[in-house]
C-alpha positions in Angstrom: -8.5 10.0 -62.8 -5.2 9.3 -61.3 -5.4 11.3 -57.7 -2.1 12.1 -58.0 -2.7 14.3 -61.0 -4.6 16.8 -59.6 -2.2 17.1 -56.3 0.2 20.0 -55.8 2.4 18.3 -53.3 4.9 20.1 -50.7 6.9 19.6 -47.8 4.5 17.5 -45.4 1.4 19.6 -47.3 -0.7 19.0 -50.6 -3.8 20.5 -52.0 -6.3 19.1 -54.0 -7.8 21.6 -56.4 -11.4 20.1 -56.6 -12.6 22.6 -58.4 -10.6 22.2 -61.1 -10.8 18.4 -61.2 -13.8 17.0 -59.1 -13.6 13.8 -60.4 -10.4 13.7 -57.5 -12.7 13.6 -54.7 -14.1 10.0 -55.5 -10.8 8.5 -55.4 -9.5 10.6 -52.6 -12.8 10.0 -49.8 -12.9 6.2 -51.1 -9.4 5.1 -49.8 -7.0 8.2 -51.1 -7.2 10.0 -47.5 -6.6 6.2 -46.4 -3.9 5.1 -48.2 -1.6 8.0 -48.1 -2.2 8.2 -44.1 -3.6 11.4 -44.2 -4.4 12.3 -40.5 -5.7 16.3 -41.2 -8.0 16.9 -44.0 -8.6 21.0 -44.9 -11.2 22.4 -46.9 -10.9 26.1 -47.5 -14.0 28.0 -49.0 -13.7 31.9 -50.0 -16.2 33.4 -50.8 -18.3 37.1 -51.6 -21.7 36.7 -50.8 -24.6 39.9 -50.9 -27.2 38.0 -51.2 -29.8 37.0 -47.9 -31.3 33.3 -50.0 -29.5 30.2 -48.6 -26.6 29.6 -49.7 -25.1 26.1 -50.4 -21.4 26.7 -49.5 -20.2 23.0 -49.7 -22.0 19.5 -50.7 -20.3 16.0 -50.5 -23.5 13.8 -51.5 -24.5 10.5 -53.2 -26.2 11.6 -56.3 -27.8 8.0 -56.7 -29.8 8.3 -54.1 -29.2 12.4 -52.6 -28.0 11.0 -49.7 -25.8 13.5 -47.9 -22.1 12.7 -46.7 -21.0 16.3 -45.8 -23.5 19.6 -46.0 -22.1 23.3 -45.2 -24.5 26.1 -45.9 -24.9 29.9 -45.3 -28.4 31.0 -44.5 -28.0 34.8 -44.9 -31.4 35.9 -43.3 -30.5 34.6 -40.5 -27.2 35.3 -40.1 -26.3 31.7 -39.4 -23.8 28.8 -41.2 -25.4 25.5 -40.6 -23.2 22.3 -40.7 -23.6 18.2 -40.0 -23.2 19.0 -35.9 -24.3 22.4 -35.4 -26.3 25.9 -36.5 -24.0 28.8 -36.0 -24.5 32.5 -35.8 -22.2 33.7 -38.5 -22.9 37.0 -40.4 -21.5 36.1 -43.8 -23.6 37.5 -45.9 -22.3 41.6 -46.1 -20.7 41.9 -49.5 -17.1 41.3 -48.0 -14.4 38.9 -48.9 -14.5 35.9 -46.3 -12.5 32.5 -45.9 -14.3 29.3 -44.7 -11.9 27.2 -42.9 -13.1 23.0 -41.9 -10.2 21.4 -40.6 -10.9 18.0 -40.0 -8.1 16.0 -38.0 -7.7 12.6 -35.9 -8.8 10.7 -39.0 -6.0 7.7 -38.5 -5.6 8.2 -35.7 -6.2 10.4 -31.8 -10.0 12.1 -31.4 -11.7 12.7 -34.6 -12.0 16.0 -34.7 -13.7 19.1 -36.4 -12.7 22.6 -36.5 -14.2 25.6 -38.0 -12.5 29.2 -38.6 -13.6 31.8 -40.3 -11.4 34.5 -41.6 -8.7 32.9 -39.2 -10.8 32.9 -35.9 -11.8 29.3 -34.5 -15.5 29.9 -34.1 -16.1 25.7 -33.0 -14.8 22.9 -32.4 -16.9 18.9 -32.1 -15.3 16.3 -31.5 -16.6 14.3 -34.3 -15.9 14.6 -38.2 -18.6 14.1 -41.2 -19.7 11.0 -42.6 -17.8 11.7 -45.4 -14.3 11.1 -44.1 -15.2 7.7 -42.9 -16.4 4.8 -44.8 -18.1 5.9 -48.0 -19.6 3.0 -50.5 -17.4 2.4 -53.2 -18.2 2.7 -57.7 -18.6 5.6 -59.5 -21.4 8.1 -58.6 -21.4 7.2 -55.1 -19.2 10.7 -54.5 -20.8 13.7 -55.7 -19.2 17.4 -55.0 -21.4 20.5 -55.3 -20.3 24.2 -54.4 -21.1 27.6 -54.5 -22.1 29.3 -57.8 -19.4 30.5 -60.2 -20.9 34.0 -58.9 -20.1 33.6 -55.7 -16.6 32.3 -55.7 -13.6 34.5 -55.0 -10.6 33.6 -57.0 -7.3 32.9 -55.8 -5.4 32.9 -58.4 -2.7 30.3 -58.6 -2.5 27.5 -56.5 0.4 29.0 -54.3 -2.0 32.1 -53.4 -4.5 29.5 -52.2 -1.8 27.3 -50.4 -0.8 31.1 -49.0 -4.2 31.4 -47.6 -4.6 27.9 -46.2 -0.6 28.3 -44.6 -2.2 31.8 -43.0 -5.2 29.8 -41.3 -2.8 26.8 -40.3 -0.8 29.4 -38.1 -4.2 29.6 -36.6 -4.2 25.8 -35.5 -0.8 25.7 -33.8 -0.1 23.4 -36.8 2.8 25.5 -39.0 6.2 23.9 -38.8 9.3 25.1 -37.7 8.1 27.7 -35.5 8.6 28.3 -31.9 4.8 27.8 -30.6 3.3 29.8 -28.6 1.7 27.6 -26.7 2.8 25.8 -23.9 1.9 24.0 -20.3 -0.5 26.6 -18.7 -1.2 28.2 -21.1 -4.8 27.2 -21.6 -6.7 24.6 -19.2 -5.2 21.6 -21.7 -2.8 21.9 -23.9 -4.4 20.9 -26.5 -7.1 23.6 -26.1 -4.4 26.2 -26.9 -4.9 27.8 -30.3 -2.2 30.3 -31.9 -3.8 33.7 -33.5 -1.9 36.8 -34.9 -2.9 38.1 -32.0 -1.4 36.0 -29.8 -3.7 32.4 -28.5 -7.2 31.8 -27.8 -8.2 29.0 -25.5 -11.2 26.8 -26.9 -14.1 25.7 -24.9 -13.9 24.1 -21.8 -14.7 20.1 -22.0 -17.8 18.7 -21.2 -18.3 18.9 -17.6 -16.5 21.8 -16.6 -17.2 25.6 -16.9 -14.6 28.3 -17.6 -13.2 30.6 -20.2 -10.9 28.1 -21.3 -7.9 29.5 -19.7 -9.2 28.3 -15.7 -11.7 25.2 -16.1 -13.9 24.1 -12.7 -14.9 20.3 -12.5 -19.1 21.2 -12.6 -20.8 19.2 -9.9 -23.4 17.3 -11.9 -25.0 15.8 -8.5 -26.7 19.1 -8.2 -28.5 18.3 -10.9 -29.9 15.1 -9.0 -29.5 12.2 -11.5 -29.4 10.1 -9.2 -32.6 8.2 -7.6 -34.1 9.4 -4.6 -31.7 8.0 -1.4 -28.8 6.9 -3.7 -25.4 8.7 -3.3 -23.8 10.8 -6.3 -20.4 11.0 -6.5 -19.2 14.1 -8.6 -15.8 13.1 -10.8 -13.7 15.7 -12.8 -15.1 15.4 -14.9 -18.7 14.0 -14.8 -20.6 11.8 -11.8 -21.8 8.3 -11.2 -24.7 6.8 -9.3 -24.2 4.2 -7.1 -26.4 1.2 -6.5 -30.1 1.4 -6.6 -31.3 1.1 -2.7 -32.3 -2.1 -1.0 -35.4 -2.9 -2.4 -35.1 -1.7 -6.0 -33.3 -2.9 -9.0 -32.0 -0.5 -12.1 -28.4 0.5 -13.1 -25.7 2.2 -11.9 -25.3 5.0 -14.1 -22.3 7.8 -15.1 -21.5 10.1 -17.4 -20.2 14.0 -17.9 -21.7 17.2 -18.4 -25.3 19.1 -17.3 -26.9 18.0 -20.4 -26.5 14.2 -19.3 -27.0 14.5 -15.8 -30.4 16.5 -16.8 -31.5 13.9 -19.3 -30.1 10.8 -18.5 -31.8 10.2 -14.7 -31.0 7.0 -12.8 -34.4 4.8 -12.6 -34.4 1.9 -9.8 -37.4 0.3 -9.7 -39.6 -1.4 -6.4 -38.2 -4.8 -6.3 -42.0 -7.1 -4.6 -39.9 -9.6 -2.0 -43.5 -10.7 -1.6 -43.4 -12.5 -5.0 -40.8 -14.8 -3.6 -40.9 -17.0 -0.4 -43.6 -14.8 0.7 -40.4 -12.2 1.0 -39.7 -14.5 4.2 -42.3 -13.8 6.1 -44.2 -16.9 8.3 -46.1 -19.5 5.4 -50.3 -18.4 5.7 -49.4 -14.8 6.8 -49.6 -11.5 5.3 -46.7 -10.2 3.1 -47.1 -6.5 2.3 -45.3 -4.7 -0.5 -44.1 -1.4 0.1 -41.6 0.7 -1.8 -38.6 -0.2 -1.6 -39.3 -2.3 1.2 -41.8 -4.9 2.8 -43.4 -5.6 5.8 -45.3 -9.0 6.9 -48.5 -8.8 8.1 -50.8 -10.7 10.5 -52.0 -14.7 10.1 -54.3 -15.0 7.2 -58.0 -15.6 7.6 -58.7 -19.1 9.0 -55.5 -19.1 10.8 -53.6 -17.6 14.2 -50.9 -17.2 15.6 -47.4 -14.1 14.9 -44.8 -14.1 13.0 -42.8 -15.6 15.8 -44.6 -18.4 16.4 -46.2 -19.0 13.3 -50.2 -19.2 11.4 -51.1 -22.2 12.5 -55.0 -23.2 10.9 -58.1 -22.8 13.2 -60.0 -25.2 11.2 -62.9 -22.6 11.5 -65.0 -20.7 9.2 -63.2 -17.7 8.1 -65.9 -15.5 7.2 -66.2 -14.6 10.7 -63.1 -13.9 11.4 -62.3 -11.0 8.6 -61.7 -8.4 11.7 -61.3 -4.6 9.9 -61.1 -4.8 6.3 -60.4 -2.2 3.3 -62.6 -1.1 1.0 -61.9 -4.1 -1.3 -62.8 -6.5 1.1 -59.5 -7.6 2.2 -57.9 -7.8 5.5 -56.7 -4.1 6.7 -53.4 -4.9 8.0 -52.2 -1.1 8.6 -51.7 0.6 11.6 -54.5 1.7 13.9 -53.6 5.2 12.5 -52.9 4.7 9.2 -55.9 4.3 6.1 -56.1 1.7 4.0 -55.8 2.9 -0.1 -57.0 0.0 -2.3 -54.4 1.2 -5.6 -55.5 1.1 -9.5 -54.3 -2.7 -9.5 -56.4 -3.9 -6.7 -53.0 -4.2 -4.1 -53.5 -2.2 -1.1 -51.1 0.6 0.5 -51.2 2.2 3.8 -50.9 6.0 4.5 -50.8 7.4 7.9 -52.9 9.6 8.7 -52.6 13.8 9.3 -50.5 14.4 12.6 -48.8 10.6 12.1 -45.8 9.4 10.1 -44.4 6.5 9.3 -44.8 3.5 6.2 -48.2 3.2 7.4 -48.0 -0.3 8.4 -46.3 1.6 11.6 -47.0 4.8 12.4 -45.8 7.2 15.0 -46.7 10.8 16.3 -45.5 13.5 13.9 -45.8 17.3 15.8 -45.2 19.1 12.8 -46.8 17.1 10.2 -43.8 17.0 8.3 -44.3 13.3 7.2 -41.2 12.1 9.4 -42.0 11.3 13.1 -41.1 12.2 16.4 -39.0 8.8 17.3 -37.7 6.2 15.3 -39.5 3.6 14.2 -39.4 0.2 13.6 -39.3 0.0 10.5 -36.7 0.1 7.6 -38.2 2.7 5.0 -36.9 6.4 5.0 -39.9 8.2 6.5 -39.5 5.5 9.3 -36.1 7.8 10.5 -36.5 10.7 13.9 -37.1 13.8 12.4 -34.1 16.1 12.9 -36.5 19.0 13.4 -39.5 18.2 15.6 -41.6 21.2 16.2 -40.5 22.8 12.9 -41.4 20.8 9.1 -38.8 20.5 7.1 -40.0 17.6 4.7 -36.1 17.7 3.1 -34.8 17.1 6.1 -31.7 19.2 5.3 -28.9 18.8 7.6 -26.0 20.9 6.2 -23.5 20.3 8.6 -24.5 16.8 9.7 -24.7 17.3 13.7 -28.7 15.6 13.6 -29.9 19.0 14.4 -32.0 20.1 11.0 -31.0 23.4 9.2 -34.7 24.5 9.8 -34.3 24.2 13.7 -30.4 24.7 14.1 -29.2 28.1 15.3 -25.5 27.4 13.1 -26.3 25.3 10.5 -22.7 25.5 9.2 -21.6 25.0 12.7 -18.6 27.8 11.8 -19.4 29.5 15.5 -21.8 32.6 14.0 -25.5 32.3 14.0 -27.2 31.7 11.1 -29.4 35.9 11.6 -25.5 37.2 11.5 -23.6 34.4 9.1 -23.9 35.8 5.6 -23.3 31.8 4.3 -25.5 30.4 7.0 -25.3 27.0 5.3 -21.7 26.9 4.4 -18.6 27.4 6.9 -17.1 30.5 6.8 -15.4 32.1 9.9 -13.7 35.3 8.0 -17.2 36.2 6.5 -15.3 37.4 3.7 -18.2 39.3 1.1 -16.3 40.8 -2.2 -19.0 42.4 -3.8 -21.5 43.4 -0.6 -24.9 41.5 -1.7 -25.2 39.6 1.6 -24.0 36.6 0.4 -20.7 35.9 1.6 -17.8 34.5 -1.3 -17.9 30.9 0.5 -21.5 30.8 -1.1 -21.6 34.0 -3.7 -22.3 31.9 -7.0 -21.3 35.4 -8.3 -18.3 36.3 -6.2 -17.5 39.8 -8.0 -20.8 40.7 -8.8 -24.0 42.0 -6.7 -26.6 39.1 -7.2 -29.1 39.2 -4.3 -31.2 36.7 -5.5 -28.2 34.1 -6.6 -30.5 33.1 -9.5 -28.5 30.2 -11.8 -30.7 29.0 -14.3 -28.6 26.2 -15.7 -27.7 24.8 -12.2 -24.1 25.2 -13.4 -22.7 26.4 -10.1 -21.9 30.2 -11.8 -24.8 33.1 -10.8 -27.2 34.2 -14.2 -25.5 37.8 -13.2 -21.6 36.8 -14.2 -22.4 33.5 -16.3 -21.9 34.6 -20.0 -24.5 31.2 -20.9 -27.2 31.4 -18.8 -29.0 28.7 -20.1 -26.2 26.4 -20.6 -27.0 25.7 -24.4 -23.6 26.1 -25.3 -24.3 29.6 -26.8 -23.1 32.9 -25.7 -26.2 35.3 -24.0 -25.1 38.2 -26.1 -25.8 35.7 -29.5 -28.5 33.6 -27.6 -32.3 34.5 -28.6 -33.3 32.5 -25.0 -31.1 33.6 -22.6 -33.0 31.7 -20.0 -33.7 28.7 -21.9 -31.9 26.2 -23.6 -32.2 26.5 -27.5 -29.3 25.5 -29.4 -31.7 25.1 -32.5 -32.6 29.2 -32.4 -35.8 28.5 -34.1 -37.5 32.4 -34.4 -40.9 31.5 -36.6 -41.8 35.0 -36.3 -38.2 36.7 -36.8 -38.5 39.2 -33.9 -35.1 38.2 -32.1 -37.0 35.8 -29.3 -36.8 31.8 -30.2 -40.0 30.1 -29.9 -39.0 28.3 -26.8 -39.1 31.7 -24.6 -41.5 33.2 -27.2 -44.6 34.1 -25.2 -46.3 34.8 -28.9 -44.1 32.6 -31.4 -46.0 33.1 -34.0 -46.7 37.0 -33.8 -43.6 39.7 -33.5 -43.5 40.8 -29.6 -39.7 41.9 -29.0 -40.8 43.2 -25.3 -42.3 40.0 -24.7 -45.1 42.4 -22.7 -47.7 40.0 -20.6 -49.8 42.5 -18.4 -51.8 39.2 -17.1 -49.0 37.2 -16.3 -51.0 34.3 -18.1 -47.5 33.3 -20.2 -49.2 35.0 -23.5 -48.0 37.9 -24.7 -50.0 40.9 -25.4 -49.8 41.2 -28.7 -51.4 37.8 -29.0 -53.4 37.6 -25.7 -57.2 37.8 -26.8 -58.6 36.8 -24.0 -61.4 34.8 -25.5 -61.7 31.7 -23.8 -65.1 29.4 -24.2 -64.4 26.6 -21.7 -63.1 28.5 -18.8 -60.3 26.4 -18.4 -57.6 29.0 -19.0 -56.7 28.8 -22.2 -57.7 31.0 -24.9 -59.3 29.7 -27.7 -56.4 30.2 -30.2 -54.1 28.3 -28.1 -56.3 25.5 -26.3 -56.2 21.6 -28.1 -59.8 21.4 -26.7 -61.2 25.2 -27.3 -65.1 24.0 -26.0 -64.2 21.1 -23.5 -62.5 22.0 -20.1 -59.2 20.5 -19.9 -56.8 22.9 -18.4 -53.8 20.5 -18.2 -53.7 20.5 -22.0 -52.7 16.6 -21.7 -52.0 15.8 -25.4 -50.4 12.0 -25.4 -49.8 11.0 -28.7 -49.2 15.5 -29.7 -51.4 15.3 -32.7 -52.2 18.9 -31.5 -56.0 17.4 -29.7 -56.2 17.1 -26.4 -57.2 13.9 -24.5 -60.3 15.4 -23.6 -61.6 15.6 -26.9 -59.8 13.0 -28.7 -61.1 9.4 -29.6 -58.1 7.8 -29.6 -55.5 9.4 -27.2 -52.4 6.8 -28.0 -53.1 7.0 -31.6 -53.3 3.3 -32.1 -56.1 2.9 -34.1 -58.6 1.3 -31.0 -60.9 4.1 -29.5 -60.4 4.7 -26.0 -63.5 3.5 -24.7 -61.9 0.0 -26.1 -58.4 0.4 -25.4 -56.9 -1.3 -22.5 -54.0 0.9 -22.9 -55.6 4.2 -23.3 -52.2 6.3 -22.8 -49.8 3.7 -24.2 -49.8 2.2 -28.0 -50.6 -1.2 -28.3 -52.8 -2.8 -31.5 -52.4 -6.1 -30.2 -54.2 -5.1 -27.4 -52.4 -8.5 -25.4 -53.5 -9.3 -21.7 -52.3 -12.4 -20.3 -53.8 -12.2 -17.0 -56.8 -10.9 -18.4 -57.8 -8.6 -15.9 -58.9 -5.6 -18.4 -55.5 -3.6 -18.3 -52.9 -4.6 -21.0 -49.2 -5.8 -20.9 -47.8 -2.8 -22.1 -49.3 -0.5 -19.7 -49.7 -2.7 -16.3 -48.1 -1.2 -13.3 -47.5 1.6 -15.1 -50.7 3.3 -17.2 -48.9 6.4 -19.0 -45.5 4.5 -19.3 -43.5 7.2 -17.9 -41.2 5.1 -16.2 -42.6 5.7 -12.6 -45.0 3.0 -10.9 -48.7 3.7 -10.6 -48.0 3.6 -6.9 -45.9 6.6 -6.6 -47.0 8.1 -9.9 -48.6 12.0 -9.2 -50.6 11.3 -12.3 -50.5 7.8 -13.1 -52.8 8.9 -16.2 -50.7 12.0 -17.4 -47.1 10.8 -18.3 -46.4 15.0 -18.3 -46.4 14.9 -14.1 -44.7 12.1 -12.3 -43.7 14.6 -8.9 -44.7 17.3 -6.8 -42.3 19.8 -7.9 -42.1 23.9 -7.6 -38.4 24.3 -8.2 -40.1 25.9 -11.4 -42.4 28.5 -10.6 -43.9 31.8 -12.0 -43.5 34.9 -9.4 -46.7 37.3 -9.8 -46.4 40.7 -7.6 -49.9 41.8 -6.7 -49.3 45.2 -5.6 -46.7 46.3 -8.6 -46.5 50.1 -8.3 -45.4 52.4 -5.2 -42.4 53.8 -3.6 -41.9 51.0 -1.1 -42.3 47.9 -2.6 -40.8 45.1 -0.8 -41.4 42.0 -3.5 -41.6 38.3 -1.8 -38.0 36.3 -1.5 -39.1 32.4 -2.0 -36.8 29.4 -1.5 -37.6 26.3 -2.6 -36.5 23.2 -1.1 -36.6 19.4 -0.8 -36.5 19.3 -4.6 -39.7 21.3 -5.2 -41.5 20.1 -2.0 -41.4 22.6 0.3 -41.5 26.5 0.1 -39.9 29.3 2.2 -40.9 32.8 2.3 -38.8 35.0 4.5 -39.7 38.9 3.9 -42.3 40.8 5.6 -43.7 41.6 1.9 -46.3 42.9 -0.3 -48.9 40.6 -1.6 -46.9 37.8 -4.3 -47.5 34.7 -5.9 -45.2 31.8 -6.5 -47.2 29.5 -9.1 -45.8 26.6 -10.4 -46.0 25.6 -14.4 -48.3 22.6 -14.1 -51.9 23.3 -15.0 -54.7 20.5 -13.3 -58.0 20.2 -15.1 -59.0 18.0 -11.6 -56.7 17.9 -8.3 -56.2 17.1 -5.0 -53.6 19.6 -3.1 -52.5 19.3 0.5 -49.3 21.1 2.6 -48.1 21.8 5.9 -48.4 25.5 6.9 -46.0 26.7 9.4 -45.4 30.8 10.8 -42.1 30.0 11.7 -42.2 33.5 13.8 -43.5 35.4 16.7 -43.4 38.7 14.5 -46.3 39.9 12.6 -50.3 38.3 12.8 -50.8 38.8 8.7 -51.7 36.7 5.7 -50.7 33.5 4.3 -52.1 30.4 2.6 -52.3 28.9 -1.2 -53.8 29.3 -4.6 -55.2 27.2 -7.2 -57.3 27.2 -10.5 -54.4 30.5 -11.3 -55.1 31.1 -14.7 -53.5 34.7 -14.9 -53.1 38.1 -12.1 -56.8 38.4 -12.5 -58.2 35.2 -12.0 -57.7 32.6 -9.7 -58.9 30.8 -6.0 -57.1 31.8 -2.8 -57.4 30.0 0.3 -56.0 32.7 3.2 -55.7 33.0 6.8 -55.3 36.0 8.7 -54.2 36.1 12.4 -56.1 38.9 13.9 -58.4 41.6 12.9 -56.8 44.5 11.2 -57.6 47.7 9.0 -55.3 47.9 6.3 -53.3 50.8 6.5 -53.6 52.8 3.1 -57.5 53.3 2.9 -57.2 54.1 -0.9 -58.9 53.4 -2.9 -61.1 51.7 0.1 -61.0 51.0 3.6 -60.2 47.7 3.8 -60.6 45.3 7.1 -59.5 41.7 7.6 -60.9 39.5 10.3 -59.2 36.7 11.6 -59.8 33.1 10.4 -59.4 31.1 6.9 -61.0 32.7 4.2 -62.1 30.8 0.2 -61.6 33.5 -2.3 -62.3 33.6 -6.0 -60.7 36.5 -7.4 -61.8 37.9 -11.0 -60.2 41.3 -10.9 -61.1 43.8 -13.6 -58.4 45.9 -13.1 -55.9 42.8 -12.2 -52.7 43.8 -10.1 -52.6 47.1 -8.1 -54.3 48.9 -5.2 -57.7 48.1 -6.2 -57.0 44.0 -6.3 -54.6 44.4 -2.9 -57.5 46.2 -1.0 -59.4 43.9 -1.7 -58.1 41.0 -1.0 -57.0 42.1 2.4 -60.7 42.6 3.1 -62.6 40.2 4.4 -66.1 39.8 2.3 -66.8 40.6 -1.5 -65.6 43.6 -3.1 -67.3 44.8 -6.7 -65.6 43.6 -9.8 -62.6 42.1 -7.5 -62.6 39.4 -5.4 -66.0 37.3 -3.8 -65.7 35.9 -0.2 -66.9 32.1 -1.2 -66.6 30.6 2.3 -64.8 31.9 6.1 -64.2 29.6 8.6 -67.0 30.2 11.2 -64.7 29.9 14.5 -62.9 33.5 13.5 -59.8 32.2 14.7 -56.3 33.3 13.9 -53.8 31.0 13.1 -51.1 30.3 16.0 -47.4 31.2 15.9 -45.6 28.4 15.3 -48.0 25.6 15.2 -48.1 23.6 12.0 -51.5 23.4 10.3 -52.3 20.7 7.8 -54.4 21.7 4.2 -56.2 19.4 2.1 -57.9 20.1 -0.9 -59.8 19.0 -3.8 -61.2 20.6 -6.8 -63.1 19.5 -9.7 -63.3 22.1 -12.4 -65.8 20.5 -14.2 -68.5 20.3 -11.7 -67.5 23.1 -10.0 -66.9 21.4 -6.7 -64.5 22.6 -4.2 -63.7 21.6 -0.4 -60.9 22.4 1.8 -60.0 21.4 5.4 -57.5 21.9 7.9 -56.3 20.1 10.5 -54.1 21.4 13.6 -51.7 18.3 15.0 -54.1 14.9 14.3 -57.5 17.7 14.8 -59.5 18.5 12.1 -60.3 22.3 12.6 -62.0 23.8 9.5 -64.3 22.2 6.7 -65.3 24.5 4.1 -68.1 21.6 3.1 -68.7 21.4 -0.4 -68.7 24.5 -2.1 -70.0 25.4 -6.2 -68.0 27.9 -8.2 -67.4 27.6 -11.3 -65.3 30.9 -11.4 -62.1 29.5 -12.8 -62.4 25.5 -14.2 -59.0 24.9 -13.6 -55.6 26.0 -13.5 -52.0 26.1 -11.8 -51.6 25.9 -8.5 -49.1 28.3 -5.7 -49.0 29.3 -2.6 -49.8 33.1 -1.3 -48.1 35.7 1.2 -49.7 39.1 2.4 -47.3 41.4 4.9 -46.2 38.2 6.5 -42.5 36.8 7.1 -41.2 33.7 7.6 -44.0 31.2 6.5 -42.9 27.0 5.3 -45.1 25.4 3.2 -44.0 22.0 4.0 -44.5 18.2 2.6 -46.5 19.7 -0.6 -48.1 17.1 -2.4 -50.4 17.1 -5.4 -52.1 14.6 -7.2 -54.1 14.6 -10.5 -57.6 13.5 -9.6 -60.9 14.4 -11.8 -62.8 11.2 -10.8 -66.1 11.9 -8.9 -65.9 8.1 -6.6 -65.5 7.0 -3.3 -61.8 8.1 -1.6 -62.4 11.7 -3.2 -65.5 12.5 -3.3 -68.5 10.7 -1.5 -70.1 9.4 -4.3 -73.8 11.1 -3.5 -72.6 14.5 -3.7 -70.9 14.0 -6.7 -74.4 12.5 -8.2 -76.1 15.6 -6.3 -74.0 17.9 -8.0 -74.5 16.3 -11.3 -78.2 16.6 -11.1 -77.8 20.4 -9.5 -76.0 21.3 -12.9 -78.2 19.7 -15.0 -81.3 21.0 -13.4 -79.9 24.4 -13.8 -79.5 24.2 -17.3 -82.6 23.1 -18.5 -84.2 25.4 -16.3 -82.5 28.3 -18.0 -83.7 26.9 -21.2 -86.7 26.0 -20.8 -87.4 29.7 -19.0 -85.9 31.1 -22.7 -88.2 29.4 -24.4 -91.0 30.4 -22.5 -90.2 34.2 -22.9 -89.6 33.7 -26.5 -93.1 32.1 -27.1 
């Protein structure tokens, strides 16, 4: 068919009536648009729908193989319109007549763009066009049109009426000819963002990399999302960001991009360079070269040689056997500082770790008074941990220094150098001499992320610099809060299985309607679907546990097959059983292992293939956990009732590795979202005030607000000031408690936590430091916890400086078979938990727990279980 037989031509405008002559479509899309040099194409659908079933409005496809070139469908039940590019809330099935206009522009020149209008109102603009307007295959039946059923179409009458309808919407696009434009410079952020309407103008959403209302758009500082590798300078641009070169000792790409999503999903990866592989790293021949992360260290002469790095290493001519000196666990010479421990890594290599109370790179260690991993004086080494601590007596593992005066914020009385002391400054990290505060929420305008709206918590879910209290898209997923079924969790697809108005991504019962999302026990499972039936005691109820009868609190499922690794005999689903697989977590059916070390080439150096080398990976056998990070945490209030409640105020620093609590508060927890089956958890505890004398500590094995372990430390003896429901007396000293509360948060649990001792149906005291010594004001302590839930093994140690001051010894308790980690406070202000570190560890081996202790524990559990069954047998006989 001749293409022009179905066209009505007007000045600078043409209408193709494809419903009357559908055969025009192949000619039009297979070259007609390009031949006529058409840069703008409009598709108009006028419809009247009442049926809630899915209705396909317009589809262009290949009838031979069913390939879609363009599809626009209305989901009536969900009030959504679905296209190639998006899913939008569009209430069209109301029985009223609606016009849907799709405007495709930039087809020949400029930026290809798709704009969607509903009843002449701009709904969305995307910088792309469907496949239908790109290159399509030639030939018959390659392009077919499918439209609404006849019953749903609205008869527009003459072509003139059709043209009139289009032209009315064209006015909304700003393309109408011979008319004074309402859009001009300064109306919107950019001229091409201005859209004329019958009422005036509208401004399109701010471009990627900006935030605002379209009239004013401010650049988003993507650097706040930490897209660059640690130590690499992030440069914010307008729009976008770029990461500079990887630091010395690392190799990797420089990256740049635009927008929050890009910054969050495209992290710069810098891999350590092993300098020792080339020319022994420049160290003298016959000496040890020790590679470290980002650097290297020249060590002593090898066994059988004598000398040093300056004079060289010369052969002694003697049998090297008696000359080994200090040795590491694998028998190799110990190159570490005398105040460091030699650590044998997974691959057999050696690294060095300064002992508690010392800091440095392990090969050189210096005194670390506040135990925050930075030495009191600068050391003769190049690693970041060799720099002098900018707050010698206050732990600050992030070394934050807002005014860059060399004195850390944690110990600087005027951290922003604006002449106003921190305790009087309403922006203590941002200079603001005028102290202007428009909304009176204690945060000055200079540092307030909602200048005109009171928001004391300054919560900013999407980290776009705009506080949740004044952000119309809290989670930054492109959907306004009023339309978003998960306002605080990005979910552009808006999936909602149970149709309760809460999206699956944030629904505590995604398959059971529970619009109020009540979760009384704070276990992240809504009350409506919370059974509290947990056969293996690992904190996951049977209906949600991927190994319901095997302890696996971490719920690790490498191959995402719904079966947890603990009960899956082929974790990576590569067809090779785990006990025979040389890369248990990385698919490698060829089992290639060039050096025959028993570890497949596919996972050498990075066992879980998470792009973080095993040596610095927090969980080298779990790709979901790479670094210690408490930036995302759950707040749990343990005494929610009463008229004078003060909840804790948690401040997270150092990319999630430091937490500060500033208020004299009721008992509360800040709990990370990562669950562990077996874990080593350590941190530095410091009360940075001489005010008050109450409880602070940490938790582990958290399963819900009634079930967790807590290590808590009281400074002095004190009777709790509320004698109901019972008199509670706190004794000074470190206490380890197992919380199994029948009532949950409230007065009974509050008094039971305060009390030193057992309380019925609430708390059991597992261990108390016999010294009965309270913590000291402004003194740093280091704790080290080991928890092996499978065995019930618990052991905690406390250090003051370099000295071990408390050791619980081995405690056996199986109340909680794993869970989450966090920190605890009760009526104590200004607590610092610094240099936090956790590491997945379920092993019972040297370096974690003494091997003979593990054997003893296993044997004891075995005897206990078998004696129990023997007793029942004799009783029944």
